[in-house]
N, C-alpha and C positions, 0 to 999 in steps of 0.2 A: 661707755668709757671702759677701756681694757684694764684688767687688773695686773699690776706689775708683780713679777715674782720676787719673793723674799730671798735675799742673797746672803749666804754665809761665806766669809773669807777666812781661810784656814792658813795660819802663819806659824810655822815652827820657829822657836827662838832659843838661843843659848849664848849668853854674853853678847847680845846684839845691840848694845847701846849706841854704837857708832852710826848705825843706819836706821834704827827703829823710829825715831821721831820724824825723820824726813819721809820714811815709808808711810807712817800713819797720817801725815799731813796730806799726802797725795790721795789717800782714801777719803779724808775729811773734805777735800775740795771737789770730790765727784758730785755731779749735778743730780745724781740719782737720789731719791728720797731717803733721808737718813733713817727714817723708821722702817725702811725696807732693807737695811744693811746690818748684818751681825758680824763683828770681828772677833775671831777666836785666836787668842795668843796661846800657843801650846809650848810651854816653857820647860826646858830640860834641867832646871835648877841653876839659873843664872846667878852669878856672884857679883856682877857689876850693877849698873843702874837700869838694866833692861826693864825690870818690873815696875820700878818707880816711874819710868817714862810711860809705860803702857797704861798705868793707872790714871794718867792725866787725860786719857781718851776714853770714849765709851766702848770699852772692850770687855770681853769675858776671858779670864785667865784660867787655864787648866794646866796642872802639873804633869809633865811627861816624864815618868819615872825612868824610861829607857834612854832619855837624852837625845838620841839620834832623830833626824828629821823624818824618816820613814814611819817609825812607830807614832810619831807626833801626828802625821797625816791621818793614820788609821784612827787614832784617838779623836781627832777633830771631826772626822766623818761620823763617828759614833755618837757625838753630842751635838752636831750641827742641826739647826732648826730650819735652814733654808730650803726653798724649792730648788735652788741652784747652789752648788758648792764650788768655790774657786780656791785652788791651792796657789798661794802666793808666798814664795820665799821672801825673806826680809830684804834681799838685795834686788827685788823686782819692783819696778816703779811704773805706775799708770799715770803718766804726766798729763795725758789727754783727759780732761775732766768729763768727757762724754763716754769714756771707756765702758763703764758698767751699763749705761743705757744701750750701747751698741751690742754688748754681749747678751743682754736681756732680749733685745730685738731678734737676735739670731734664733733664740729658743721659742719664738712665736711659731716656728715650724715644729709641730709636735713630733715629727719624725726624726728631728735632730736630738741625739742623746748627749753629745759632748762637743766641746769646742776648745780651740786654743788660739792664742794671739800671735802676732808677728814680732820677732825679736829685733830690737833696734839698739843703737848705741848713741851716746852723746859725744860731741867733739872733745869733751873733757875726759872721756873714758880712756883707759890705757889701750895700747895697741893690742894687747893680749885679749882684752874684753871685746874689742872690735872684731878681732879674728874669730873668736868663739861665737859671737852673736851672728856672724855671717856664715860660718861653716860648721861649727862645733869644734871640739879639740882635735888636734892633728891625727891622732890615732883613730878615733871614731870616724873622722872624715875619710880617712884612707879605707876603712873597712866598709862604710856605708855609702860613700860617694854622695851623689845628689839626693839620696834618701835620708841624709843626716840632718837636713834643715828644711823647714817648711817653705822657705824662700824658693827652693828649687824642686819642690815636689812635682811641679808641673812638667819637669823634664823626665820624670821617672814614671808617673802614674797618669792614667787617663782621667781627664776632667769630666765629671758628671754634671756639675752645676757651677756656674760662675755668675756673680752679681757684684754690685759695688760694696757689699758688706762682707761676703765670705765666699770661699770655694769649697766644693765637695769633690773628693777624689775617689777613684776606684783603686783601693790599695791592694786588690788582688790581681791587678793587671801587670804586675812585675814580681819576680821571685824574691827580690830583696824587700824586706819589710821595713816600714818607716821607723825612724828614730824620733819618738815623741816622749816627753817626760811630764809627769804630774806636777813637778815643782814650779815650773815657769808659767803660771797662769792657766793651767788646764782646768776646765769647767765641766762639771757633770751634773746631771739631774739628781734630785733627791732619791735615795734608795740604792745608789751605787755602793757596792761593797767589794773590796779587794779580797782575793783568795789569801789564805794563810801562807801558801807557798810563795806568794808574791809580796809578802809583808816587808821585805827589805830591798825591794827594787821599785823604782818609779817609772819604769818603761813597760815591764811585763803586764801590769794591769790594763794598759792601753791596748796592748796586743791582744789581750783577752777580749776586750770590747770589739776589736776588729774580727776576731774569730766568731763572735756572736752576731756579726753583720750589723753592728750598731752604726748609725750615721754620725760621722764626726766632721765638724766644720772647721776649716782654717780661716780664722777671722782676720784677714789681711788689713782690715780697716782699723784694727786696734793695735797700736804699737806698745810693746812691753819692753821697757828699758832694763836690761839685766846687767847690773854693775858687778860683774862676777870676779874678775882678776885684778888685784890692786897693784901688783908689782911682779918683777921677774922671779923673786923668791917665792911669792905666792903661787905662781904658775908651776914652778919646779915642785913645790910641796904637794900640789894637787896631783901632779903626774906620778910622784913617788907614792902617794897614798893609794891611787888607783892600782899601781903596780903591786903594792903590798897586798891589797885585797885579792888580786889575781893569783899571786904566789901562794897565799894561804887558802885559796879556793873558798873565799867567803861567799855566803849565800846572797850576794847582790852584785850588781855590775854585769858586764858582758859575759862573765863566767856562767851566771845563772841563765843567760839567754842563748847559750851556745847551741842548743838543739833547735833553735829557731832561725839560725843563720843559714844562708844558702851555701852551696859548696864553694862558690867563688869567694864568698866572704871568709870562709874558713881558710882558704888558701891565702887570702890577703893577710890574715892574722899571722900566718907563718912567715910571710914575706916582709912584714912590717919592719923588723930590725934592719934588714938589708936595704930596704927602700929608704928609710929615714937616715941611717948613719952614713950612707955613701954620698949623700947630698946631690949627686948628679941627677938622679931621677926626679927628686922634688923640684929641682931647678927647672927641668924641662916641663914638668907638670905646671909649675907656677907661671911660666912664660906662656904656655898654651892657655891657661885659665885667664891670664891678663888680657890676651888677645880676644878670647871668646866672651868673657864677661864684662870687660872694661872696668874692672875693679882693682885699684892699686893694692888693696889689702892682700892680693895674691902674692905679692913680693915677699910677704912675711912667711909664706908657706915653708920654704926650705929651712929657714932659721928655726921656726917653731917645731918642725918635724925633728930636726937634729936635737934641740933642747929636750923635747919630750922623750926621745929614745935615750938620750944621755941620762936623764933623770931616772928612767927605768933601769938602766945599767947600774947606776949608783945604788939604787934601792936593792937590786939583786945581790950586789956585792956586800952591802951592809947586812942583808938578811942572812947570807951564808957565813958571815963572820960573827954576828951576834943578833939573836932574835929579840933582844931587849930594846934595841934602838928603833922604837916605833915612831914613825913620822906622823905629824898632825897635818891635816889639810888646811888648817887655818893659817892666817898670816903670822 
């Protein structure tokens, strides 16, 4: 009888009462043995009912003095006991109750060091969430193209292995590096440690694994429902927040990864404002995508490109008039 790996689930929280109970219920409903699951709530000092909700479940609570999600993940990895560590933001839901079983099965291959699931949306999700789960946000989609979402990695990278559980790609087969983040269900083996220089970015640690030639599986059989954007206002706030980080040259986000972008991507960054605000180019691209992919969500591409660029312009104007008006990414 094979021994199942002990799994640590790392979840940063901060005033997360709206989603936490539903999130924890999806973990409770997993068919994986409960004595093989450890849930670590890494809380940044919540002032709502987050902790009282968490205490109703069999979780371990650790205080994240730095509040932000990235330090929380580092903290979680330092105290996790699992053979496997899964990073799950509180807006990530594993509705398939066999998800943990499938993830554990992937790691039966001792050569696989890490894995990540397929992003999905429910019918009840906002159009903004559906777009991001399909493509990612408009800016990154423009910069990364089909390398921005695992759904389309097969169009960019050579497939090394395919089965009914997962795919393995050769990420060195194209000059554009993939966009994968720790926060949305990324799973690594025990012993993984991120560099201090990557402490505030959730993509660079994965790029480091690729540099080390680690084998990373795309687990297309495990759907992860990322309920990310709640409203138009929330979408605008996130775009403004990302713009503020770029303006201030913060040590996370695409600014930190600039030296790992291809020359074509660097050119696209410069072209982004002209592409997004003129509308004509996004309309042409969306119609081409609609024909090629047969996905009606492409029709939102011009609208969200314009809104994203508009939000960036607003933030730039605000920044240049008063540095005190700091936007929050929360709703």
